[in-house]
C-alpha positions in Angstrom: -1.9 11.6 -14.2 -2.9 12.1 -10.3 -6.6 12.7 -9.9 -7.4 15.3 -7.7 -4.0 16.4 -7.1 -3.2 19.8 -8.2 0.9 19.9 -9.4 2.8 20.8 -6.7 0.0 20.9 -4.3 1.8 18.4 -2.1 5.1 20.0 -1.8 3.7 23.0 -1.5 1.5 22.4 1.8 4.3 20.3 3.2 6.6 23.5 3.1 4.4 26.0 4.5 3.8 24.2 7.8 7.1 22.7 7.5 8.5 22.8 11.3 12.3 23.3 11.6 13.9 19.6 11.8 11.1 17.7 11.0 10.5 14.7 8.7 8.7 17.0 6.3 11.3 19.9 6.2 14.0 17.5 5.9 12.3 16.0 2.8 11.2 18.9 1.3 15.2 20.3 1.2 16.4 19.0 -1.7 20.4 18.4 -0.7 18.9 16.1 2.4 19.1 12.7 2.2 17.3 11.3 5.0 17.8 8.7 6.9 14.8 6.7 8.6 15.2 3.9 11.2 12.5 1.1 11.6 12.0 0.0 15.2 9.9 -3.1 15.5 7.7 -3.3 19.2 7.4 -6.0 21.1 4.2 -7.4 23.6 4.4 -5.8 26.7 5.0 -3.2 28.6 8.1 -0.8 28.0 9.4 -2.3 31.0 9.2 -5.9 29.9 12.8 -7.4 28.6 12.0 -7.5 24.8 10.2 -4.0 24.7 13.3 -2.8 26.8 15.8 -3.6 24.1 14.0 -1.8 21.5 13.8 0.9 24.0 17.0 1.1 24.1 17.7 0.9 20.3 15.0 4.3 20.0 16.8 5.7 22.7 21.3 5.2 21.5 19.8 6.1 17.8 18.4 9.2 19.7 21.0 10.3 21.4 23.8 9.4 18.9 22.2 11.6 15.8 22.3 9.2 13.2 19.3 9.5 11.6 16.2 12.0 11.0 13.1 10.1 12.0 12.6 6.9 14.0 9.7 4.5 12.2 7.6 2.8 14.7 5.4 -0.4 13.3 2.1 -0.8 14.5 1.3 -5.2 15.3 4.0 -5.8 12.5 3.2 -9.1 10.9 0.0 -8.9 12.4 0.5 -9.8 16.1 -0.5 -8.0 19.0 2.6 -5.9 20.0 3.0 -2.6 22.6 1.0 0.9 20.3 3.6 2.3 18.5 2.9 6.1 20.1 4.0 4.0 23.6 7.5 3.9 22.4 7.3 7.3 20.2 6.2 9.1 23.1 9.5 9.0 25.0 11.5 9.2 21.8 9.7 12.2 21.2 10.7 13.2 24.8 14.6 12.9 23.7 14.2 15.3 20.8 13.8 12.5 18.4 11.4 13.0 14.9 9.3 9.9 14.7 6.5 8.5 12.6 3.8 6.0 13.4 2.4 3.3 11.4 -1.5 3.2 11.5 -2.8 0.0 9.7 -6.2 -0.8 9.1 -6.1 -4.3 10.4 -7.4 -4.1 13.7 -9.7 -1.3 14.1 -12.8 -0.3 12.2 -13.2 3.8 10.7 -14.5 4.8 14.0 -11.1 3.4 15.8 -8.9 4.5 13.2 -10.3 8.3 13.8 -10.5 7.9 17.6 -6.9 7.0 17.0 -5.7 9.8 15.1 -7.1 12.2 17.4 -5.2 10.8 20.4 -2.1 10.6 17.9 -3.0 14.7 16.8 -3.5 15.2 20.8 0.0 14.0 21.6 1.8 15.9 19.0 2.9 13.0 16.5 2.8 14.6 12.6 4.1 12.0 10.7 2.0 9.1 9.7 2.4 6.2 7.6 -1.3 5.2 6.6 -1.1 1.2 5.5 -3.8 -1.6 4.9 -1.7 -3.8 7.6 -0.5 -7.6 7.9 -3.4 -9.8 8.0 -4.2 -10.5 11.6 -1.6 -13.4 12.9 -2.1 -15.3 16.1 -3.0 -13.6 19.4 -4.7 -14.2 22.6 -6.3 -17.6 22.5 -5.8 -17.5 18.6 -6.2 -15.7 15.4 -7.5 -12.1 16.0 -10.4 -11.6 13.4 -9.5 -9.0 10.3 -11.6 -6.0 10.4 -10.4 -4.2 7.4 -13.4 -1.3 7.2 -10.7 0.9 5.8 -8.3 0.2 3.6 -4.8 2.7 3.4 -6.0 5.1 0.8 -9.5 5.7 2.4 -7.6 6.0 5.9 -5.2 8.5 3.9 -8.9 10.7 2.9 -10.3 10.5 6.3 -6.5 11.9 8.0 -6.7 14.6 5.1 -9.7 15.9 5.6 -9.1 15.8 9.3 -6.1 18.1 8.9 -8.3 20.2 6.5 -11.0 20.4 9.2 -13.3 17.7 9.2 -16.9 18.1 8.4 -19.5 16.6 10.9 -23.2 17.2 11.0 -22.5 19.1 13.6 -19.6 21.6 13.1 -15.7 21.6 11.1 -13.7 20.1 14.0 -10.3 22.2 14.1 -7.7 21.0 11.6 -4.7 18.4 12.5 -1.3 18.6 10.7 -0.8 15.0 10.1 2.4 14.3 7.1 0.9 11.5 6.0 2.7 8.5 3.6 2.0 5.7 2.1 3.9 2.5 0.6 3.9 0.8 -2.5 5.3 -2.6 -3.5 7.1 -2.5 -7.1 9.2 -6.3 -6.5 6.1 -8.0 -8.3 6.6 -10.7 -10.7 4.1 -10.3 -13.3 2.6 -7.8 -14.8 -0.9 -8.5 -13.5 0.5 -7.5 -9.6 2.8 -4.8 -10.3 0.6 -2.5 -12.8 -2.2 -2.0 -9.9 0.5 -1.2 -7.5 1.5 1.3 -9.4 -2.1 2.8 -10.2 -2.9 2.6 -6.4 -0.2 4.5 -5.3 -1.3 7.4 -8.0 -4.6 7.2 -5.7 -2.8 7.4 -2.4 -1.2 10.5 -3.4 -4.7 11.8 -4.7 -6.1 10.8 -1.5 -2.9 13.0 0.5 0.3 11.1 0.6 2.9 13.4 1.1 6.0 10.7 0.5 6.1 7.0 -0.4 8.0 4.1 0.8 9.0 1.4 -1.2 8.3 -2.4 0.0 12.2 -4.1 0.9 13.6 -5.4 -2.1 16.8 -6.5 -3.7 16.5 -5.8 -7.0 17.9 -2.0 -8.2 16.5 -2.2 -11.7 12.6 -2.2 -10.2 14.0 0.5 -7.7 14.8 2.9 -10.9 11.4 1.7 -12.3 9.4 2.8 -9.7 11.6 6.2 -9.9 11.1 6.4 -13.7 7.3 5.9 -13.7 6.3 7.8 -11.1 7.9 10.8 -12.9 6.8 10.0 -16.0 3.0 9.8 -14.4 3.7 13.3 -12.8 3.3 12.2 -9.0 5.6 14.5 -7.5 6.1 13.3 -4.3 9.2 12.2 -2.3 10.6 8.3 -2.7 12.1 6.4 -0.3 13.7 3.2 -0.5 13.2 0.5 1.6 16.4 -1.0 2.7 16.7 -4.4 4.9 20.2 -5.3 6.3 19.6 -9.2 5.4 20.6 -12.0 8.2 20.8 -15.9 7.1 17.8 -16.6 8.9 16.5 -13.6 8.0 16.5 -14.1 4.0 15.9 -18.2 4.6 12.0 -16.4 6.7 12.1 -14.0 3.5 12.5 -16.5 1.1 9.8 -19.0 2.6 7.7 -16.0 1.5 6.9 -15.6 5.4 6.8 -12.0 4.8 3.9 -11.4 2.1 5.4 -9.0 -0.4 9.0 -9.5 0.5 10.7 -11.9 -2.1 14.3 -13.4 -1.4 15.1 -15.4 -4.7 16.9 -18.6 -4.7 20.0 -16.8 -6.0 20.2 -14.2 -4.0 19.5 -16.7 -0.7 22.8 -19.4 -2.1 24.8 -15.9 -1.9 23.9 -15.1 1.5 24.6 -18.5 2.5 28.3 -18.9 1.1 28.7 -15.3 2.5 27.7 -16.7 6.2 30.6 -19.2 5.6 33.3 -16.5 5.8 35.1 -15.9 8.8 32.7 -13.5 10.0 29.8 -15.1 9.4 28.9 -12.7 6.7 28.6 -9.8 9.0 30.8 -7.1 6.5 28.7 -8.5 3.5 25.7 -7.6 5.1 26.4 -4.1 6.1 27.9 -3.5 2.9 24.8 -5.2 0.7 22.2 -2.6 2.5 24.7 0.1 2.4 25.2 -0.4 -1.5 21.4 -0.4 -1.7 21.4 3.3 0.1 23.8 4.4 -1.9 21.6 3.2 -5.1 18.5 5.1 -3.8 20.4 8.0 -3.2 22.1 7.8 -7.0 18.9 7.2 -8.5 17.4 10.7 -7.1 15.1 8.4 -4.0 15.2 11.2 -1.4 16.0 8.8 1.3 16.4 5.4 2.9 14.5 3.5 5.3 16.7 1.0 7.1 15.3 -2.3 8.7 16.2 -5.5 9.8 16.9 -5.7 13.7 19.8 -3.6 14.0 21.8 -2.6 16.5 23.1 1.3 17.1 26.4 0.7 15.7 25.2 -1.2 12.8 23.3 1.8 11.6 26.0 3.9 12.0 28.1 1.0 10.2 26.2 1.1 7.1 25.3 4.3 7.0 29.1 5.6 6.9 29.8 2.8 4.8 27.0 4.1 2.0 28.8 7.4 2.4 32.0 6.8 2.0 31.4 5.5 -1.4 32.2 6.9 -4.6 30.2 9.1 -6.1 29.3 6.9 -9.2 30.1 3.6 -7.2 26.3 3.2 -7.2 26.2 2.1 -10.6 28.3 -0.7 -10.6 26.4 -2.0 -7.6 22.6 -1.3 -9.5 24.4 -3.9 -11.7 24.8 -6.3 -9.4 22.0 -5.8 -7.2 19.8 -7.1 -9.3 17.6 -10.0 -7.9 14.9 -10.7 -10.2 12.1 -13.7 -10.1 11.6 -16.0 -13.0 9.9 -14.1 -15.7 9.7 -10.9 -14.0 7.9 -8.0 -15.8 9.4 -4.2 -16.1 7.3 -1.6 -17.1 10.5 0.0 -19.0 12.4 -1.8 -21.3 16.5 -2.5 -20.4 19.1 -0.1 -20.7 22.1 -1.8 -22.4 24.4 0.6 -21.2 23.6 1.0 -17.5 22.1 -2.5 -16.6 18.9 -0.7 -15.3 16.1 0.9 -17.7 15.7 3.3 -20.3 13.0 5.7 -20.7 11.1 3.2 -23.4 7.8 1.8 -22.4 8.1 -1.9 -22.6 7.3 -2.9 -26.5 5.8 -6.4 -25.4 3.4 -3.9 -22.7 2.6 -1.8 -25.7 1.8 -4.5 -28.0 -0.5 -5.9 -26.0 -2.9 -2.8 -26.0 -3.3 -2.7 -29.7 -7.0 -3.0 -30.4 -6.4 -6.3 -32.5 -4.9 -7.7 -28.9 -7.8 -6.4 -27.1 -10.1 -8.0 -29.5 -8.1 -11.3 -29.2 -8.3 -11.0 -25.2 -12.1 -9.9 -25.7 -13.0 -13.2 -27.7 -11.3 -15.3 -24.5 -12.7 -13.2 -21.5 -14.8 -15.3 -19.6 -18.7 -15.3 -20.9 -20.1 -14.1 -17.2 -18.1 -11.3 -17.3 -19.4 -10.3 -20.7 -22.7 -10.9 -20.0 -22.1 -9.3 -16.6 -20.8 -6.1 -17.9 -23.9 -5.9 -20.8 -26.3 -6.5 -18.4 -25.0 -4.2 -15.5 -24.6 -1.2 -18.9 -28.6 -1.9 -19.1 -30.0 -1.8 -16.2 -27.5 -0.7 -13.3 -26.1 2.2 -15.3 -27.6 5.3 -14.4 -29.8 6.9 -17.4 -30.5 3.5 -18.8 -33.9 2.4 -19.3 -33.4 -0.4 -17.1 -31.7 1.7 -14.8 -35.3 3.8 -14.3 -37.6 0.9 -14.5 -35.5 -0.1 -11.8 -35.9 2.9 -9.6 -40.2 2.8 -10.2 -39.9 -0.8 -9.4 -38.5 -0.4 -6.0 -39.9 3.1 -5.4 -43.3 1.4 -5.5 -42.6 -1.7 -3.3 -40.5 0.2 -1.0 -42.5 0.3 2.0 -43.9 -3.1 1.1 -41.5 -5.3 3.4 -43.0 -8.7 2.0 -42.2 -7.5 -1.3 -38.7 -6.4 -0.7 -38.5 -9.7 1.3 -38.8 -11.7 -1.9 -36.8 -9.3 -4.7 -33.7 -9.7 -1.9 -34.7 -13.6 -2.0 -34.1 -13.7 -5.9 -30.9 -10.9 -6.1 -29.2 -13.9 -3.7 -30.4 -16.4 -5.9 -28.4 -15.0 -8.9 -25.6 -13.5 -6.6 -24.6 -16.4 -4.5 -23.6 -18.7 -7.2 -22.9 -16.2 -9.4 -19.7 -14.3 -7.2 -19.8 -15.9 -3.9 -22.0 -12.8 -2.7 -22.0 -12.1 1.6 -25.1 -9.6 1.1 -23.2 -6.5 2.2 -25.7 -4.7 0.6 -23.2 -2.4 -0.9 -21.7 -3.6 -4.1 -18.2 -3.1 -5.5 -18.7 -6.0 -8.3 -19.1 -3.3 -10.9 -15.7 -1.5 -10.0 -13.7 -4.8 -9.7 -14.5 -6.7 -13.1 -17.3 -8.3 -11.2 -15.2 -10.0 -8.6 -16.6 -9.8 -5.1 -14.1 -8.4 -2.4 -16.0 -9.7 0.4 -15.8 -13.2 -0.3 -12.8 -13.2 -2.4 -10.7 -11.1 -1.1 -9.8 -11.5 2.6 -8.6 -7.6 3.1 -11.7 -6.4 1.1 -9.6 -4.3 -0.7 -12.4 -1.9 -2.8 -9.8 0.5 -4.1 -6.9 -1.7 -5.1 -4.7 -4.8 -4.1 -3.1 -4.5 -0.8 1.1 -5.1 -1.0 1.1 -9.3 0.1 0.7 -11.0 -3.4 3.6 -13.4 -4.3 3.7 -14.7 -8.3 0.1 -13.3 -8.3 -1.4 -15.4 -5.2 -3.4 -13.7 -2.4 -1.1 -13.8 0.7 -3.6 -15.0 2.5 -5.7 -17.6 0.3 -3.0 -19.1 -1.6 -5.3 -18.1 -5.4 -4.7 -15.4 -7.5 -5.6 -11.9 -6.4 -8.7 -10.9 -7.2 -7.7 -7.4 -8.7 -5.1 -9.4 -10.7 -7.6 -10.8 -12.2 -9.8 -7.9 -12.7 -7.0 -6.4 -14.4 -6.5 -9.1 -16.6 -10.3 -8.7 -17.8 -10.0 -4.9 -18.0 -7.2 -5.1 -20.5 -9.6 -6.8 -22.8 -11.9 -3.8 -23.1 -8.9 -1.3 -22.9 -9.6 -0.2 -19.1 -6.9 -2.2 -17.0 -4.8 1.5 -16.7 -8.0 3.4 -15.8 -8.8 0.4 -13.3 -8.7 3.4 -10.2 -9.6 6.4 -12.0 -12.6 7.1 -9.9 -14.0 8.4 -6.5 -12.5 5.9 -3.7 -14.7 3.8 -2.8 -15.9 3.5 1.3 -18.4 0.7 2.3 -21.5 1.6 3.9 -21.4 -1.1 7.1 -25.2 -0.1 7.6 -26.5 -1.6 4.7 -25.2 -5.4 5.1 -28.1 -7.6 5.1 -29.9 -5.2 2.6 -30.4 -5.3 -0.8 -27.7 -4.4 -2.6 -29.7 -3.8 -5.8 -32.6 -1.6 -3.8 -29.8 0.7 -2.7 -28.0 1.0 -6.0 -31.6 2.2 -7.4 -32.8 4.3 -4.6 -29.3 5.9 -4.1 -28.4 4.3 -0.8 -25.0 2.9 -1.7 -21.7 4.5 -1.9 -22.2 5.1 -5.6 -24.8 7.8 -5.0 -23.6 8.5 -1.1 -19.7 8.8 -1.8 -19.4 12.7 -2.6 -21.5 13.3 0.5 -19.2 10.9 3.2 
């Protein structure tokens, strides 16, 4: 069940405001299989050679009328590039429907809001909200990450702008953004896959009206995402991300150079064999992409999102191939395109008849949630984690005796700087060695199973994991993702499935360097302020 969204709310609101020919209108219309092509902007002005090629591609596609929308990236790979609205404005002037990406890596909440107002003023509606890639190299070195917001907080902000953003002075005129989100189902382990699904639910609750998958090459995972959203009542259009591979690109993905995108040893070997053919694998690469488009349509996806540095004629070729397949050909394709990682976890049990999934939930997954299994896990849980849960329930949980005593203490010393300072020192003496505390003043430890997002997550993700993990490891630090660790800890208490069933966390940057204990007891942190944020 999606928290905060009534059944049909997203579809109804989309239909009410749909502009003829818009992406919103096409996704609401059930008979249209939507075609979106990705454009990756480059560094430099529109007139520069590299940018000119992207402009020419977008212009040609707009003229050809092959696709329903062009999707323009926002500093893809974390590297600086032309802002998507710069290219988007030119394409919109040619009558092309455009979707721009908006990511959180380079701008804080004020910058994101400012950028959103600029998009609204320029007439952009379709916005894909992303946490974003970790910043890469730029002018004189690597850029510092921002990640003041994550995708969920960004979605919430833009949803509130659509409703008419309330400020201290007035309510601002409403915008009309059509909001999208990304989801990454191609994960190897349960502990990294299931939080992706939970986060998708939170994104929908925060305002996402459609979802685009990560790039993947496993039809069974595409099928699983569709079945899971149906099972959970996540009633938004799904769009399958299809990448036209090449040998260099497959090798690049195989090295893990693009966080969250996996090309297995088996797929890479197939690609390199095909590249030895007389046409250097060109037809194979086109047909592989076309078959994935056909699979997406057969599975009930509402569209395909095609990427891979394509030329206009290649876009036409791939979609024409997909249209030429027989009605049920996708079923045999689905059995062939299943390049899973070793020991990959699936939420649903396999269906031997189709080679995809049944509607039966994985029995091992269910068995791991029995009272007996939970007790065994609890006995193996880290002692520090069990102690922290106990302390929190007795001291920091509102309504507990410890909380009432803590509030009285901190109210008494609130106007005594010396006492405040010594208690803050004592707090840090406990929290730095235990959690690597960075003194943010707005603590999320209880929400992430006592793992600190400030010190242990390079993107400071407080509302669930980003999509960049690989085999459970963080894309940046190459250590276990804190959300995967939190999932395993919470399983012991039967709380894994509800780990994100809570209000959205937005850290108050103004509290940095102050006492998180004082802010908790005195109602200054996000725990008490989020209802009014």
